C-alpha positions as CSV (number, residue, x, y, z in Angstrom):
1,M,36.6,-56.7,134.8
2,T,34.7,-57.0,132.0
3,T,32.1,-54.7,133.3
4,C,34.7,-52.3,134.4
5,K,36.2,-52.4,130.7
6,S,32.6,-51.5,129.4
7,L,32.3,-48.9,131.6
8,L,35.2,-47.3,130.4
9,V,34.8,-47.5,127.1
10,N,31.5,-45.8,127.6
11,I,32.8,-43.1,129.3
12,S,35.7,-42.6,126.7
13,F,33.2,-42.2,124.3
14,A,30.6,-40.0,126.2
15,L,34.0,-37.8,126.7
16,V,35.0,-37.7,122.9
17,F,31.0,-37.1,121.9
18,L,31.2,-34.5,124.6
19,F,34.2,-32.7,123.2
20,Q,33.1,-32.6,119.8
21,T,29.6,-31.1,120.8
22,N,31.2,-28.4,122.5
23,L,33.6,-27.9,119.7
24,S,30.8,-28.0,117.2
25,F,29.2,-25.5,119.1
26,G,32.0,-23.2,119.6
27,Q,32.4,-23.1,115.7
28,N,28.7,-22.6,115.1
29,V,28.7,-19.8,117.5
30,L,31.8,-18.3,115.3
31,Q,30.3,-19.0,112.3
32,A,27.0,-17.2,113.6
33,K,29.1,-14.2,114.3
34,I,30.6,-14.0,110.9
35,G,27.0,-14.1,109.7
36,Q,26.2,-10.8,111.5
37,C,29.5,-9.1,110.6
38,A,28.8,-10.1,106.7
39,K,25.5,-8.2,106.7
40,N,27.1,-5.0,106.9
41,A,28.8,-5.8,103.4
42,N,25.6,-5.3,101.3
43,G,26.9,-7.8,99.0
44,N,28.1,-11.7,98.8
45,V,30.5,-12.4,101.6
46,G,32.7,-15.6,102.0
47,V,35.2,-16.9,104.7
48,Y,37.0,-19.9,105.4
49,A,39.2,-20.0,108.3
50,L,41.7,-23.1,109.3
51,V,44.2,-23.3,112.4
52,L,46.8,-25.2,110.7
53,E,48.0,-27.0,113.8
54,T,44.7,-28.5,115.0
55,G,42.8,-28.6,111.7
56,E,39.8,-26.9,113.0
57,T,37.9,-24.9,110.5
58,V,34.9,-22.7,110.2
59,S,33.0,-21.8,107.1
60,Y,30.5,-19.3,106.0
61,N,29.8,-19.5,102.0
62,G,33.2,-21.3,101.9
63,D,32.6,-23.1,98.6
64,K,31.1,-20.4,96.6
65,K,33.2,-18.9,93.8
66,F,34.5,-15.1,94.1
67,P,36.5,-12.9,91.7
68,M,40.2,-13.0,93.6
69,Q,41.1,-9.4,91.9
70,S,45.0,-9.2,93.0
71,V,44.7,-12.4,95.6
72,Y,45.6,-14.4,92.3
73,K,49.2,-12.9,92.8
74,F,50.0,-15.2,95.8
75,P,49.6,-18.4,93.6
76,I,51.2,-16.6,90.6
77,A,54.0,-16.2,93.2
78,M,54.5,-19.4,93.9
79,A,54.1,-20.8,90.3
80,V,57.1,-18.7,89.6
81,L,59.1,-19.8,92.8
82,D,58.5,-23.4,92.1
83,R,60.3,-22.5,88.6
84,V,63.1,-21.0,90.8
85,D,63.5,-24.3,92.8
86,K,63.5,-26.4,89.7
87,K,66.3,-24.3,88.3
88,Q,64.2,-23.3,85.4
89,L,64.7,-19.5,86.7
90,S,66.9,-17.2,88.9
91,L,65.6,-14.8,91.4
92,N,68.6,-12.9,90.7
93,K,68.0,-12.8,87.2
94,K,67.3,-9.6,85.5
95,I,64.5,-8.9,83.1
96,S,63.7,-6.5,80.6
97,V,60.5,-5.0,81.4
98,T,59.4,-2.5,78.8
99,K,56.4,0.4,78.3
100,A,54.5,-2.6,76.6
101,D,54.6,-4.5,79.5
102,Y,52.5,-1.9,81.6
103,I,49.2,-1.9,82.4
104,A,46.9,0.7,82.0
105,K,47.0,4.0,84.3
106,I,43.6,2.9,85.7
107,G,45.3,0.0,87.1
108,H,47.8,-0.1,90.2
109,S,51.3,-0.2,89.3
110,P,53.9,1.5,91.1
111,L,56.9,-0.3,88.9
112,R,55.2,1.4,85.9
113,D,55.2,5.0,87.9
114,K,58.7,4.7,89.1
115,F,60.0,3.3,85.5
116,P,57.9,5.0,82.8
117,N,60.2,4.2,80.1
118,G,60.9,0.8,81.3
119,T,63.7,-0.8,83.1
120,D,65.8,-4.1,83.8
121,I,64.9,-5.7,87.1
122,A,65.5,-8.8,89.1
123,I,62.8,-11.3,89.3
124,K,63.0,-11.1,92.9
125,D,62.2,-7.5,92.8
126,L,59.3,-8.5,90.7
127,V,57.9,-10.9,93.2
128,K,58.1,-8.2,95.6
129,Y,56.7,-5.6,93.8
130,S,53.7,-8.0,92.6
131,V,53.3,-9.4,96.1
132,S,54.1,-6.6,98.9
133,E,53.1,-3.7,96.4
134,S,50.1,-5.3,94.6
135,D,52.0,-4.2,91.3
136,G,49.6,-5.2,88.4
137,S,52.5,-4.9,86.1
138,A,55.1,-7.0,87.7
139,S,52.3,-9.6,88.0
140,D,52.0,-9.5,84.3
141,V,55.8,-9.9,83.8
142,L,56.2,-13.1,86.2
143,V,53.2,-14.6,84.2
144,R,55.1,-13.9,81.2
145,L,57.9,-15.9,82.4
146,L,55.6,-18.9,83.5
147,G,54.7,-18.6,79.8
148,G,50.9,-17.5,80.3
149,T,48.5,-17.8,82.9
150,K,47.4,-21.3,82.3
151,F,50.7,-22.4,83.7
152,A,50.1,-20.9,87.0
153,N,46.5,-22.3,87.0
154,E,48.0,-25.7,86.0
155,Y,50.5,-25.4,88.9
156,V,48.1,-24.6,91.5
157,H,45.9,-27.6,90.3
158,R,48.8,-29.9,90.6
159,L,48.9,-29.0,94.2
160,G,45.7,-30.3,94.7
161,V,43.5,-27.0,94.6
162,K,41.1,-27.5,92.0
163,D,38.6,-24.5,92.8
164,I,41.2,-21.9,92.2
165,A,41.1,-20.4,88.2
166,I,43.6,-18.1,87.0
167,A,42.8,-17.2,83.6
168,T,43.4,-13.4,82.7
169,T,46.1,-11.2,83.1
170,E,46.0,-7.8,85.0
171,K,46.4,-5.8,81.7
172,I,42.9,-7.4,80.4
173,Q,41.2,-7.6,83.6
174,V,41.5,-4.1,84.3
175,E,40.0,-2.9,80.8
176,N,37.2,-4.4,81.6
177,D,35.2,-4.6,85.0
178,T,33.6,-8.1,84.4
179,I,36.3,-9.9,83.3
180,Q,37.7,-10.2,86.6
181,Y,35.0,-12.9,87.4
182,Q,37.1,-15.1,85.3
183,N,40.0,-15.2,87.9
184,W,38.1,-16.7,90.7
185,A,38.1,-18.9,94.1
186,T,36.4,-20.3,96.6
187,P,37.7,-19.0,100.0
188,K,38.0,-22.7,101.0
189,A,40.5,-23.2,98.1
190,M,42.3,-20.2,98.7
191,T,42.8,-21.0,102.4
192,S,43.8,-24.5,101.4
193,L,46.4,-23.1,99.2
194,L,47.9,-20.9,102.3
195,N,47.9,-23.8,104.4
196,I,49.9,-25.8,101.6
197,F,52.2,-23.0,101.1
198,Y,53.1,-23.1,104.8
199,T,52.9,-26.4,105.9
200,R,53.7,-28.6,103.1
201,H,57.0,-28.0,101.6
202,K,55.9,-27.2,98.1
203,L,58.7,-24.8,98.0
204,S,62.7,-24.7,98.9
205,A,62.9,-22.9,102.2
206,S,64.4,-20.0,100.7
207,S,61.9,-19.8,98.3
208,R,59.2,-19.8,101.1
209,A,60.9,-17.7,103.0
210,V,61.1,-15.0,99.9
211,L,57.2,-15.0,99.6
212,L,56.5,-15.1,103.0
213,N,58.4,-12.1,103.8
214,D,56.7,-10.2,101.0
215,M,53.2,-11.1,102.3
216,I,54.4,-10.1,106.0
217,T,56.0,-6.6,104.4
218,S,52.8,-6.1,102.2
219,T,51.6,-2.7,102.6
220,P,48.2,-2.6,100.9
221,G,44.6,-3.7,103.2
222,A,46.1,-2.5,106.5
223,K,42.5,-2.3,107.6
224,R,41.4,-5.4,106.5
225,L,42.8,-8.8,108.3
226,K,45.5,-6.8,110.4
227,G,42.4,-3.6,111.3
228,L,41.6,-4.7,114.5
229,L,44.4,-7.3,115.4
230,P,46.6,-6.2,118.4
231,V,49.9,-4.2,117.0
232,G,52.8,-6.4,116.6
233,T,50.3,-9.1,115.2
234,I,52.3,-11.1,112.3
235,V,50.0,-11.5,109.3
236,A,51.5,-12.8,105.8
237,H,48.8,-11.7,103.5
238,K,47.6,-10.9,100.0
239,T,44.9,-8.3,99.2
240,G,42.8,-8.1,96.5
241,T,40.5,-4.7,95.3
242,A,38.3,-3.8,92.5
243,G,37.6,-0.7,91.4
244,T,34.2,1.1,92.2
245,F,31.5,1.8,89.2
246,N,28.3,3.3,90.2
247,G,28.2,2.3,93.7
248,L,29.3,-1.1,92.9
249,T,32.5,-3.0,94.0
250,R,33.1,-6.5,92.7
251,A,35.9,-7.4,94.9
252,T,37.5,-6.4,98.1
253,N,39.5,-9.3,99.5
254,D,41.9,-10.4,101.9
255,A,43.6,-13.7,102.4
256,G,46.7,-14.8,105.0
257,I,48.2,-16.4,107.8
258,I,48.0,-14.8,111.2
259,T,50.1,-16.0,113.9
260,L,48.2,-16.3,117.0
261,P,49.2,-15.4,120.6
262,N,49.4,-19.0,121.3
263,G,51.7,-19.4,118.9
264,K,49.4,-21.5,116.5
265,H,48.6,-20.3,112.8
266,L,45.1,-19.1,111.5
267,A,44.8,-19.3,107.7
268,I,41.8,-17.0,106.5
269,T,40.4,-15.9,103.5
270,V,37.6,-13.3,103.6
271,F,36.2,-12.2,100.0
272,I,33.4,-9.6,99.5
273,A,32.0,-9.3,96.0
274,D,29.6,-7.2,94.8
275,S,29.2,-5.0,97.5
276,H,27.5,-1.7,97.6
277,S,28.8,-0.6,100.8
278,S,31.7,1.8,101.2
279,E,35.2,1.1,101.1
280,E,35.3,2.0,105.3
281,I,32.5,-0.8,105.8
282,R,34.0,-3.3,103.6
283,E,37.3,-3.2,105.2
284,L,35.7,-3.0,108.4
285,T,33.8,-6.1,107.8
286,I,37.1,-8.1,106.6
287,A,38.6,-6.4,110.0
288,K,36.0,-7.7,112.4
289,I,35.9,-11.4,110.8
290,G,39.6,-11.7,111.4
291,K,39.5,-10.6,114.9
292,A,36.5,-13.0,115.5
293,A,38.3,-15.5,114.5
294,F,41.4,-14.4,116.2
295,D,39.5,-14.1,119.4
296,Y,38.0,-17.5,119.0
297,W,41.1,-19.4,118.4
298,G,43.6,-17.5,120.0
299,G,42.3,-17.5,123.7
300,G,40.1,-15.0,123.3
301,K,36.9,-17.4,123.4
């Protein structure tokens, strides 16, 4: 009997080892594929992907710092919605936005373009402008409501995500191309924040639904994470893009949660920094990386 038990234990250990070995091998193959895709970017590429239901991950420069650009509007929105949940702000409260709140013309701001002389607008609409349309002016007004960037930064750090730095406003950032490096994150940290947002109930159900919908209906970046996925795939994401000066683009980013065909959810961050490739190639690089992870964990491996 003792011999039989020992044999069963040994077989169990062998099966676990075999499973872990196969899992590790498969993820190494995915990592290698990501590395091949990254070569085309002619810059620095960072990726971190996590299957929320299983904890499976893949990392490619996942612990390195990258400029977030407008991806940082996602944690800023989370911080604002946390204030809403604490009854310190109300989504329906109207905020006076003046011309002084607007970022410079070089920056992206549909709100500024639609209301050049200012307007009164509800906080929920500011969140939508900021997240769905990546509006720099709307994001800065949200930061003003928080009391400054340090409060958004502290909120994220309280959640346990330390490798994200929210330091400057859009108004400051658009005026100087190098300042954007002060707003940085590692791909792993941003994916961790996506996981916290989606699974940890740090926001109320209603606030979570608001932000999730704004991310799903986001219009920028259709050729990035969503670019090569099957039509109808649900992707809740936030992009970030720097301007191109002298052939150098300091940030081309996308971070989001993809609903896989098997019903699981893939949180993934792809950052491309300091690239000399065209926008088409940079976006296609993100799309190919997203598709590789989608195929691997969605049933196409």
